[in-house]
C-alpha positions in Angstrom: -13.8 -70.6 -37.5 -12.4 -68.5 -40.5 -9.0 -66.9 -40.4 -10.7 -63.5 -41.1 -12.7 -63.6 -38.1 -9.8 -64.5 -35.9 -8.1 -61.4 -37.3 -10.7 -59.1 -36.1 -10.7 -57.8 -32.6 -14.1 -59.1 -31.9 -12.9 -62.6 -33.0 -10.0 -62.4 -30.9 -11.9 -61.4 -27.7 -14.5 -64.3 -28.5 -11.7 -66.8 -28.8 -9.9 -65.5 -25.8 -13.2 -65.6 -23.7 -13.8 -69.2 -24.8 -10.2 -70.1 -23.8 -10.5 -68.6 -20.5 -13.9 -70.5 -19.7 -12.2 -73.8 -20.7 -9.2 -72.8 -18.5 -11.5 -72.1 -15.7 -13.3 -75.4 -16.0 -10.0 -77.2 -16.2 -8.7 -75.4 -13.2 -11.7 -76.4 -11.1 -11.7 -80.0 -12.3 -7.8 -80.2 -11.8 -8.2 -78.7 -8.3 -10.8 -81.3 -7.4 -8.9 -84.2 -8.8 -5.7 -83.2 -7.0 -7.7 -83.3 -3.8 -9.9 -86.3 -4.6 -8.7 -88.2 -1.6 -9.7 -85.5 1.0 -13.1 -85.1 -0.8 -13.7 -89.0 -0.6 -12.5 -89.0 3.2 -14.8 -86.2 4.2 -17.8 -87.5 2.2 -17.1 -90.9 3.6 -17.0 -89.5 7.1 -20.3 -87.7 6.5 -21.9 -90.9 5.1 -20.8 -92.6 8.3 -22.2 -90.0 10.6 -25.5 -90.0 8.5 -25.7 -93.8 8.9 -25.1 -93.5 12.7 -27.7 -90.9 13.0 -30.2 -92.9 11.0 -29.4 -96.0 13.1 -29.3 -94.3 16.5 -32.2 -91.9 16.2 -35.3 -93.2 17.9 -38.2 -94.3 15.6 -41.2 -91.9 15.7 -44.6 -93.2 15.1 -47.8 -91.3 14.0 -51.4 -92.4 14.8 -54.3 -90.7 13.1 -58.1 -90.5 13.6 -60.9 -88.6 12.0 -63.9 -86.6 13.5 -66.9 -85.1 12.0 -68.4 -81.8 13.3 -72.0 -81.3 12.4 -73.9 -78.3 11.5 -74.7 -76.6 14.8 -78.2 -75.5 13.7 -79.4 -79.1 12.9 -79.2 -80.2 16.5 -80.9 -76.8 17.5 -83.9 -77.6 15.2 -85.0 -80.5 17.2 -85.3 -78.4 20.3 -86.3 -75.1 18.5 -88.1 -75.2 15.3 -87.2 -71.8 14.6 -83.5 -72.5 15.0 -83.4 -73.3 11.1 -84.2 -69.6 10.6 -80.5 -68.6 11.7 -77.6 -68.8 9.2 -76.2 -72.3 9.1 -72.4 -72.5 10.0 -69.8 -75.0 11.0 -67.4 -73.5 13.7 -64.4 -75.7 12.5 -61.8 -73.4 13.7 -63.2 -72.7 17.0 -63.7 -76.5 17.7 -59.9 -77.1 16.6 -59.0 -74.5 19.2 -61.1 -76.2 21.8 -59.6 -79.5 21.2 -56.1 -78.2 21.8 -57.2 -76.3 24.9 -56.0 -77.0 28.3 -59.7 -78.1 29.3 -59.4 -81.3 26.8 -55.7 -81.8 26.8 -55.5 -81.5 30.8 -58.3 -84.0 31.0 -56.4 -86.4 28.8 -53.2 -85.9 30.8 -55.1 -86.8 34.1 -56.9 -89.7 32.5 -53.8 -91.3 31.1 -51.5 -90.4 34.2 -49.2 -88.6 31.8 -47.8 -86.4 34.6 -46.2 -89.7 35.6 -42.8 -90.4 33.8 -41.4 -94.0 34.2 -38.9 -95.3 31.6 -36.0 -97.7 31.7 -32.3 -96.3 32.0 -30.6 -97.1 28.9 -26.8 -97.0 28.1 -25.7 -93.6 26.6 -25.9 -93.3 22.8 -26.3 -96.8 21.7 -28.5 -98.2 24.5 -31.9 -97.6 23.0 -30.8 -98.8 19.7 -29.6 -102.0 20.9 -32.7 -102.4 23.0 -34.9 -101.9 20.0 -33.0 -104.5 17.9 -33.2 -107.0 20.8 -37.1 -106.3 21.1 -37.6 -106.9 17.4 -36.0 -110.4 17.5 -37.2 -111.5 21.2 -40.6 -109.9 21.9 -41.1 -111.8 25.2 -37.7 -112.0 26.6 -35.3 -109.6 28.6 -31.9 -109.1 27.1 -28.8 -110.0 29.2 -26.7 -107.2 30.5 -23.7 -106.2 28.3 -20.1 -106.1 29.6 -21.6 -106.4 33.2 -23.5 -103.2 33.0 -26.5 -104.6 34.9 -28.0 -101.2 35.9 -28.9 -100.4 32.3 -31.7 -101.8 30.3 -30.7 -103.6 27.2 -34.1 -104.5 25.8 -37.6 -106.1 26.8 -37.8 -104.3 30.2 -41.3 -102.8 31.1 -42.7 -100.8 33.9 -46.1 -99.2 34.7 -46.7 -96.8 37.6 -50.3 -96.1 38.2 -49.6 -93.7 41.2 -46.8 -91.3 42.1 -47.6 -88.6 44.5 -44.9 -86.6 45.8 -44.5 -83.2 47.7 -44.9 -80.1 45.8 -41.1 -79.4 46.1 -40.4 -82.8 44.6 -42.3 -82.2 41.4 -39.9 -82.4 38.5 -37.3 -84.2 40.5 -35.8 -87.5 39.0 -36.1 -90.6 41.1 -34.5 -94.1 40.4 -36.5 -97.2 40.8 -34.2 -100.4 41.1 -35.8 -103.6 40.2 -35.2 -106.6 42.6 -36.1 -110.2 42.9 -39.7 -111.6 42.9 -41.3 -108.3 42.1 -39.4 -106.3 44.8 -37.9 -102.9 44.2 -36.3 -100.0 45.9 -36.6 -96.3 45.3 -33.8 -93.9 45.7 -32.7 -90.5 44.7 -29.9 -89.5 42.2 -27.3 -89.8 45.0 -28.2 -93.4 45.6 -29.9 -92.6 49.0 -32.8 -95.2 49.4 -36.3 -93.5 50.0 -38.5 -96.5 50.2 -38.7 -100.2 49.5 -41.8 -101.7 47.6 -43.4 -104.8 46.0 -45.1 -105.1 42.8 -48.9 -104.7 43.1 -48.8 -103.2 46.6 -49.1 -99.5 47.4 -46.0 -97.6 49.0 -46.9 -94.8 51.5 -43.6 -93.3 52.8 -43.6 -90.3 55.1 -40.8 -87.9 54.1 -38.9 -86.2 56.7 -39.2 -82.3 56.5 -42.2 -82.6 54.2 -46.0 -82.4 54.9 -47.1 -84.7 52.2 -46.1 -88.5 52.0 -44.8 -90.1 49.1 -47.3 -92.6 47.5 -46.4 -95.1 44.8 -48.1 -97.9 43.0 -46.4 -100.1 40.5 -48.6 -102.4 38.5 -46.1 -103.8 36.1 -42.4 -104.4 36.4 -40.6 -106.7 34.1 -36.8 -106.4 34.3 -33.6 -108.2 35.3 -32.9 -107.6 39.1 -30.6 -104.5 39.4 -32.0 -102.8 36.3 -32.7 -99.0 36.9 -35.7 -97.1 35.9 -36.1 -93.3 35.8 -39.2 -92.0 37.6 -40.5 -88.4 38.0 -43.7 -86.6 38.2 -43.7 -83.5 36.0 -45.9 -80.4 36.4 -49.3 -80.6 34.9 -48.7 -77.7 32.7 -45.5 -79.3 31.2 -47.4 -82.7 30.6 -50.2 -80.8 28.9 -47.9 -78.7 26.8 -46.0 -81.7 25.7 -49.2 -83.5 24.7 -50.5 -80.4 22.9 -47.2 -80.2 21.0 -47.3 -83.8 19.7 -50.9 -83.4 18.5 -51.7 -82.0 15.1 -55.3 -81.0 13.9 -56.1 -80.2 10.3 -59.5 -79.7 8.4 -60.1 -82.2 5.5 -61.6 -80.0 2.9 -63.1 -76.6 3.3 -66.3 -76.1 5.3 -67.3 -79.9 5.4 -66.8 -80.3 9.1 -64.2 -83.2 8.8 -61.1 -83.0 11.0 -58.0 -85.2 10.9 -56.1 -85.8 14.1 -52.5 -86.9 14.3 -50.3 -87.7 17.2 -46.7 -88.5 17.3 -44.7 -90.7 19.7 -41.9 -93.0 20.1 -44.4 -95.6 21.3 -46.9 -96.8 18.8 -49.4 -98.0 21.5 -49.1 -94.7 23.4 -49.7 -92.7 20.2 -53.0 -95.0 19.5 -54.2 -94.9 23.1 -53.6 -91.2 23.7 -55.2 -90.1 20.4 -58.3 -92.2 21.0 -58.6 -90.8 24.5 -58.4 -87.4 23.4 -61.1 -88.0 20.8 -63.3 -89.7 23.3 -63.0 -86.8 25.8 -63.7 -84.3 23.2 -66.8 -86.1 22.2 -67.9 -86.6 25.8 -67.4 -83.0 26.6 -69.5 -81.9 23.5 -72.2 -84.1 24.6 -72.2 -82.7 28.1 -72.2 -79.2 26.5 -75.2 -80.0 24.5 -76.8 -81.6 27.5 -76.2 -78.5 29.5 -77.6 -76.2 26.8 -80.8 -78.5 26.5 -81.1 -78.2 30.4 -80.8 -74.4 30.1 -83.6 -74.3 27.4 -85.6 -76.6 29.6 -85.4 -74.4 32.5 -86.2 -71.3 30.2 -89.3 -73.0 28.7 -90.5 -74.0 32.2 -90.3 -70.4 33.4 -92.1 -69.1 30.4 -95.1 -71.4 30.2 -96.8 -70.2 33.3 -96.4 -66.7 32.0 -98.0 -67.5 28.6 -100.6 -69.6 30.1 -101.6 -66.5 32.2 -101.5 -64.2 29.2 -103.7 -66.7 27.3 -106.3 -66.8 30.1 -106.4 -63.1 30.4 -106.8 -62.5 26.8 -109.6 -65.1 26.5 -111.5 -63.5 29.4 -111.2 -60.1 27.7 -112.6 -61.4 24.4 -115.5 -63.3 26.1 -116.4 -60.1 28.2 -116.4 -57.9 25.0 -118.5 -60.5 23.1 -121.2 -60.5 26.1 -121.1 -56.7 26.0 -121.5 -56.3 22.4 -123.3 -59.4 21.5 -122.2 -61.8 18.8 -119.8 -60.2 16.4 -118.4 -62.2 13.4 -115.3 -61.3 11.4 -115.6 -61.4 7.6 -113.4 -63.7 5.5 -111.0 -60.9 4.7 -110.6 -59.7 8.2 -110.1 -63.3 9.3 -107.3 -63.7 6.9 -105.6 -60.5 8.3 -106.1 -62.0 11.8 -104.3 -65.3 10.9 -101.4 -63.5 9.2 -100.8 -61.2 12.3 -101.1 -64.2 14.7 -98.6 -66.3 12.7 -96.2 -63.4 12.5 -96.4 -62.4 16.2 -96.0 -66.0 17.3 -92.7 -66.1 15.1 -91.5 -62.9 16.5 -92.2 -64.1 20.1 -90.3 -67.3 19.5 -87.4 -65.5 17.9 -87.1 -63.1 20.6 -86.9 -65.9 23.1 -84.3 -67.6 21.0 -82.4 -64.4 21.0 -82.6 -64.1 24.8 -81.2 -67.6 25.0 -78.5 -66.8 22.6 -77.4 -63.5 24.4 -76.5 -65.7 27.5 -73.5 -67.0 25.6 -73.1 -64.4 22.6 -72.6 -60.8 22.2 -75.2 -58.7 20.1 -72.5 -58.7 17.2 -72.6 -62.5 16.9 -73.8 -63.6 13.5 -76.6 -65.8 15.0 -78.0 -62.8 17.0 -77.7 -60.5 14.1 -79.7 -63.0 11.8 -82.4 -63.2 14.4 -82.7 -59.3 14.5 -83.0 -59.1 10.7 -85.8 -61.8 10.7 -87.6 -59.8 13.6 -87.4 -56.5 11.7 -88.8 -58.2 8.5 -91.7 -59.7 10.3 -92.5 -56.4 12.0 -92.6 -54.7 8.7 -95.1 -57.1 7.5 -97.2 -56.7 10.7 -97.2 -52.9 10.0 -98.9 -53.4 6.5 -101.5 -55.6 8.3 -102.0 -52.8 10.9 -102.8 -50.2 8.2 -105.6 -52.4 6.8 -107.0 -52.9 10.4 -107.0 -49.2 11.0 -109.5 -48.9 7.9 -112.0 -51.4 9.8 -115.0 -50.3 11.9 -114.1 -49.7 15.5 -115.9 -52.8 16.8 -114.3 -55.0 14.3 -110.8 -53.5 15.3 -111.4 -54.3 19.0 -112.7 -57.7 18.2 -109.7 -58.4 16.0 -107.2 -57.2 18.6 -108.7 -59.3 21.2 -108.9 -62.4 19.1 -105.3 -61.8 17.9 -104.0 -61.9 21.6 -106.0 -65.0 22.2 -104.8 -66.8 19.2 -101.1 -65.6 19.6 -101.0 -66.8 23.1 -102.7 -70.0 22.2 -100.3 -70.7 19.4 -97.4 -69.7 21.6 -98.4 -71.8 24.4 -98.9 -75.0 22.2 -95.6 -74.5 20.6 -93.7 -74.1 23.7 -95.5 -76.8 25.4 -94.5 -79.2 22.4 -91.0 -78.0 22.5 -90.6 -78.7 26.3 -91.8 -82.3 25.7 -89.5 -82.5 22.7 -86.5 -81.2 24.8 -87.1 -83.7 27.6 -87.1 -86.6 25.2 -84.0 -85.1 23.4 -82.2 -84.5 26.7 -82.5 -88.0 27.7 -80.7 -89.1 24.4 -78.3 -86.3 23.7 -75.6 -87.3 21.3 -73.8 -84.0 20.5 -72.5 -82.3 17.3 -69.4 -84.5 17.1 -68.8 -88.1 16.3 -65.6 -90.2 15.6 -65.6 -91.4 12.1 -62.3 -93.4 12.4 -60.6 -94.4 15.7 -56.7 -94.5 15.8 -55.2 -97.9 15.0 -51.8 -99.3 16.1 -49.1 -97.8 13.6 -46.8 -100.4 12.3 -44.1 -98.2 10.4 -42.4 -95.2 11.8 -42.6 -91.9 10.0 -39.2 -90.8 11.3 -36.3 -91.2 10.7 -36.3 -91.4 6.9 -33.0 -93.3 6.8 -32.5 -93.1 3.0 -33.1 -89.4 3.1 -30.7 -88.8 6.1 -27.8 -90.7 4.2 -28.6 -88.8 1.0 -28.5 -85.5 2.7 -25.4 -86.6 4.6 -23.7 -87.5 1.3 -24.5 -84.2 -0.3 -23.4 -82.3 2.9 -20.2 -84.1 2.8 -19.5 -83.6 -0.8 -20.4 -79.8 -0.6 -18.3 -79.3 2.4 -15.3 -81.2 1.1 -15.6 -79.2 -2.2 -15.9 -75.9 -0.4 -12.8 -76.8 2.0 -10.7 -77.6 -1.2 -11.7 -74.3 -2.8 -11.2 -72.3 0.5 -7.7 -73.9 0.9 -6.9 -73.1 -2.8 -8.0 -69.5 -2.1 -5.9 -69.2 0.9 -2.8 -71.2 -0.4 -0.5 -69.0 -2.6 1.7 -71.8 -3.8 3.0 -71.2 -7.4 1.3 -73.6 -9.8 2.3 -72.0 -13.0 5.9 -72.2 -14.4 5.2 -68.9 -16.5 5.1 -67.1 -13.1 8.6 -68.2 -12.1 9.9 -67.0 -15.3 8.1 -63.8 -15.2 8.5 -62.8 -11.5 12.0 -64.5 -10.7 13.8 -63.9 -14.1 14.9 -67.4 -13.9 14.3 -70.1 -16.9 12.3 -73.2 -16.2 14.5 -75.9 -17.8 12.1 -78.7 -17.2 8.5 -79.3 -16.1 8.3 -82.8 -14.6 4.7 -84.3 -14.5 3.4 -86.2 -11.3 4.1 -90.0 -11.5 2.0 -92.4 -9.8 4.6 -95.1 -10.1 7.1 -92.8 -8.2 4.4 -92.7 -5.4 4.2 -96.4 -5.4 8.1 -96.6 -5.1 8.1 -94.1 -2.1 5.6 -96.2 -0.3 7.7 -99.4 -0.9 10.8 -97.6 0.2 9.1 -96.4 3.4 7.7 -100.0 4.2 11.2 -101.5 3.4 13.5 -99.1 5.4 16.6 -101.2 4.6 15.5 -101.5 0.8 16.5 -105.1 0.7 14.7 -105.3 -2.8 17.2 -103.2 -4.5 17.0 -99.7 -6.0 13.6 -97.8 -6.1 14.3 -95.6 -8.9 11.8 -94.5 -11.5 14.3 -94.2 -14.3 15.2 -98.0 -13.6 11.6 -99.1 -13.1 10.1 -97.4 -16.1 12.3 -95.5 -18.4 9.3 -94.5 -20.6 7.5 -92.6 -17.8 6.7 -89.0 -18.8 8.8 -87.8 -15.8 11.6 -89.4 -17.2 11.1 -88.0 -20.6 11.0 -84.5 -19.1 14.5 -85.3 -17.5 15.8 -86.2 -21.0 14.7 -82.7 -22.0 16.5 -81.4 -19.1 19.6 -83.4 -20.1 19.5 -81.8 -23.6 19.2 -78.3 -22.1 22.2 -78.9 -19.8 24.3 -80.2 -22.6 24.1 -76.6 -24.3 24.3 -74.7 -20.9 27.8 -76.5 -20.1 29.4 -75.5 -23.3 31.0 -72.5 -21.4 30.9 -73.7 -17.9 33.8 -73.5 -15.6 33.5 -77.1 -14.6 31.2 -80.1 -14.8 29.6 -79.9 -11.4 25.8 -79.6 -11.1 24.1 -78.8 -7.6 20.5 -79.9 -7.1 18.8 -77.9 -4.4 15.4 -76.6 -3.4 14.0 -73.9 -1.1 12.6 -76.3 1.6 12.2 -80.1 2.2 10.0 -82.3 0.4 10.2 -80.6 -3.0 11.8 -83.8 -4.9 15.5 -82.8 -5.3 16.7 -86.1 -4.3 14.2 -87.7 -7.0 15.6 -85.2 -9.7 19.2 -85.9 -8.6 19.1 -89.7 -8.8 17.1 -89.9 -11.9 18.9 -87.1 -13.9 22.2 -89.0 -12.9 20.8 -92.1 -14.5 19.4 -90.4 -17.5 22.8 -88.8 -18.1 24.6 -92.2 -17.7 22.2 -93.7 -20.4 23.6 -91.4 -22.9 27.1 -92.7 -22.4 28.6 -90.1 -19.8 30.4 -91.1 -16.9 28.4 -89.8 -13.8 29.2 -89.2 -10.1 26.3 -88.7 -7.8 27.2 -87.2 -4.3 24.7 -87.1 -1.5 25.9 -83.9 0.2 22.9 -83.7 2.5 24.9 -84.5 5.5 22.1 -84.1 7.9 19.2 -86.1 6.2 20.6 -87.7 3.1 18.6 -90.8 2.0 20.0 -91.6 -1.6 21.9 -94.6 -0.2 18.4 -96.0 0.9 17.1 -95.4 -2.6 20.0 -97.4 -4.1 19.9 -100.1 -1.4 23.5 -99.4 -0.2 25.1 -98.5 3.0 25.7 -95.0 4.3 29.1 -95.8 5.7 32.5 -94.5 4.3 31.0 -91.6 2.6 31.6 -87.9 2.0 32.0 -87.0 5.8 34.9 -89.5 6.1 36.4 -88.4 2.8 36.5 -84.7 3.6 38.0 -85.6 7.1 40.6 -87.6 5.2 39.7 -90.8 7.0 39.3 -92.7 3.7 40.5 -92.2 0.0 38.2 -91.4 -2.8 38.4 -95.0 -4.2 37.1 -96.3 -0.8 34.3 -93.8 -0.7 33.0 -94.3 -4.3 30.4 -96.9 -4.7 29.6 -98.3 -8.1 25.7 -98.7 -8.9 25.9 -101.2 -11.7 22.2 -101.3 -12.6 22.2 -97.6 -12.8 25.7 -97.4 -14.5 26.7 -94.5 -12.1 29.1 -94.0 -9.3 27.8 -92.9 -6.0 29.4 -91.3 -2.9 26.9 -91.6 0.2 26.7 -89.1 3.1 28.9 -91.3 5.4 28.5 -90.7 9.2 26.3 -87.8 10.1 28.7 -85.2 11.5 28.0 -82.8 14.4 29.2 -79.8 12.2 28.2 -80.4 8.5 28.5 -76.6 7.5 32.1 -76.4 9.0 33.0 -79.7 7.3 31.8 -78.5 3.8 33.9 -75.3 4.3 37.1 -77.3 4.6 39.4 -76.8 1.7 39.7 -80.6 1.2 36.1 -80.5 0.0 36.9 -78.1 -2.7 40.1 -79.9 -3.7 38.1 -83.2 -3.6 35.5 -82.0 -6.1 38.3 -80.6 -8.3 40.1 -84.0 -8.3 36.8 -85.9 -9.1 35.6 -83.6 -11.8 38.6 -84.6 -13.8 37.6 -88.4 -13.7 33.8 -87.9 -14.5 31.9 -86.2 -17.3 29.4 -84.8 -14.7 29.3 -84.6 -11.0 25.7 -84.2 -9.6 25.5 -83.1 -5.9 22.4 -83.4 -3.9 22.4 -80.5 -1.3 20.2 -79.7 1.6 17.4 -77.1 1.3 18.4 -73.5 1.0 16.4 -71.8 3.6 16.9 -74.5 6.3 20.7 -74.4 6.3 23.6 -72.8 4.6 25.1 -75.8 3.2 23.6 -75.3 -0.3 25.3 -71.9 -0.5 28.7 -73.3 0.4 28.3 -76.2 -2.2 26.8 -73.9 -4.9 30.0 -71.7 -5.1 32.0 -74.9 -6.3 29.4 -75.7 -9.0 29.1 -74.4 -12.4 25.4 -74.9 -12.5 22.7 -74.7 -9.9 19.3 -76.0 -10.3 16.6 -75.2 -7.9 13.8 -77.8 -7.7 10.3 -76.2 -7.2 7.3 -78.5 -6.4 4.0 -77.5 -8.0 1.6 -75.6 -5.6 3.9 -76.0 -2.5 5.9 -72.8 -2.5 4.6 -69.1 -2.0 6.3 -66.7 -4.5 8.0 -65.0 -1.6 9.7 -68.2 -0.5 11.2 -68.7 -3.9 12.3 -65.1 -4.1 14.0 -65.3 -0.8 15.8 -68.6 -1.8 17.3 -67.2 -5.0 18.3 -64.0 -3.1 20.1 -65.9 -0.5 22.0 -67.8 -3.0 22.9 -64.8 -5.0 24.2 -63.1 -1.7 26.6 -65.9 -1.4 27.8 -65.6 -5.2 25.7 -68.6 -6.3 23.9 -68.0 -9.5 20.8 -70.2 -10.1 21.1 -71.5 -13.6 17.5 -72.6 -13.8 14.6 -74.2 -12.2 13.0 -77.5 -12.4 9.2 -77.5 -11.9 8.4 -80.9 -10.3 5.2 -83.0 -9.6 2.9 -81.0 -11.9 -0.4 -83.0 -12.2 -1.6 -83.6 -15.7 -4.9 -82.1 -14.6 -3.5 -79.4 -12.6 -4.9 -75.9 -13.1 -1.6 -74.8 -14.8 -1.2 -77.8 -17.1 -2.2 -77.3 -20.6 -3.3 -73.6 -19.9 -1.0 -72.0 -22.3 1.9 -72.4 -24.7 4.9 -71.8 -22.5 7.8 -74.1 -22.2 7.1 -77.2 -20.3 3.2 -76.9 -20.4 2.7 -79.9 -22.7 4.1 -83.5 -22.4 4.3 -85.6 -25.6 5.3 -89.4 -25.8 6.7 -91.0 -28.9 7.9 -94.6 -29.1 8.7 -97.3 -31.5 6.0 -99.6 -32.9 6.3 -103.0 -31.3 
């Protein structure tokens, strides 16, 4: 990028936009990395829950079958030769609705006894899963009871109830069948009251008090440990039908080819197979019965029409013979005979079509496509007959009469012969009616469940956990107003930031070690002693340089380290700053003035006794209170015994005199004080120090809290010299986002 481009407003805006995009991306990545353990924890929990769901969810099996629906006019053609004149159609959608109708589904429910529900009682949540696992390994055995819960089924239990008849008021009520020894069992209600006792393979007939209907029960199979409970109920027929219909799916395989695919889902693979095959068989049987009934109706219709047609034929024949006797022998020429044959053929067709139309009108309206098709064919034939009639009108009168009488004879003879043949054909067809439907593929036993899809569930759980955790982190960030940028402190509080201390993983480890070893028998747990080259210690060296110039005109050499609230890291800054100052050849005294919760003595691994509280109380002398920390090259005064009145003790004039006396013996005195907003101790100590440093932890304090802390110190004539911005993560949103003081950390060392 050229310098001239950067000097233009467009170039500056473009460069700034790129910088903002980079900052936003770094801010997002930094926020996510800061909360990585929260994201990992939530995602792990989601994975565990997904795994539990995939494991505990009942497997669902799917059985499938295939049926073919033939063209309805093909089967009609056997019984009616003029059925082929109708438009061919395959009523697939109508048949699909018929299959799922209560007529078919209800029959299947009755046939399979689906109104009766009988199943083992499983332990809540995990019972079915444990039973499935046992049955996979032990197909012929019964699982022992777990933890003494003998009333639950744990795997291998079987029951089959062929008959369960109860009073109307008992339909839907759950009963408990308890297995006994040698095929014995008892039936009770949910309250435990025994209703009846029975035995496997023997009917139970129990008269119920207050009911007109007896309870009838027949158990044909019972395989269980004595004491195992089974849940029995008889559900309403409509409910069972609706449940079966809901588990059945029908789809057309291709368009207008008449192939239907059946699928049925169930937790039991054998139930899915048996039920689907039964539904298919019932539908095929009903279709055959329907066709047989149609054939019977057609047969009855023909048997009614034949005597009428025969009578009409005899009458027409007599009239023709009488006319011939009266007029003598009259022969028709070839042309007239051709006209006669055409009229006879078309009249025969019209008569048959009208009979077919009358038959169809019994089941269809006049607007049905089949009826409309017949009407069109009749109109076309009548139009052709009209043309023949015009030719007939030009013939001599005698030939017209002969032609008309001959036409009536031939039409009735043709019609009688056709109907007689149809009658015989229908009788034969009715005896072997097969219907329009056939099963192409029966259902077979499914071996693999279609649900749950465990890998998909776990994958979805992972993404849900990841998305929810990231959303939670971003929502927390949006709701949390903790200061994360040192520039805000300088701009809003008008207080300089003397040092920005980066996060140290080593310090986190030291803190954990200190918590485990409360007496700290392993010695000092201080970062400056463990790793003097840590970036956090480098930042404190920068603070040391800043303080050197700040103390050029100071009234004394006392530094107070404080914070607005607990947990900001003021003790970390106090101890490590003291060691950093001592490493430059200074004589340093560190005082733990947090007379309520001071812990610096634990950090150094020394005793709390004979400290500041005893020193102010004039119980011991300074030489008795000061402890030398040789490895840190500093002197240290612990808190001493925790007093009941820390603030009053610090207000005593002996404390001020003590500090004045000690300041003459050391280059610097660093005092670790209690939090500002919690107690007034920091305000008391701050008046005696020439420099007050307020430790601020990145992202922990709202701006208002910091403003209130500085205001409280200023009200007590304590001037905050500067702030120490602590625990800034290197990928924090504020880290590296600008060029202000403390934003970048550099490390320079000698080559080894």
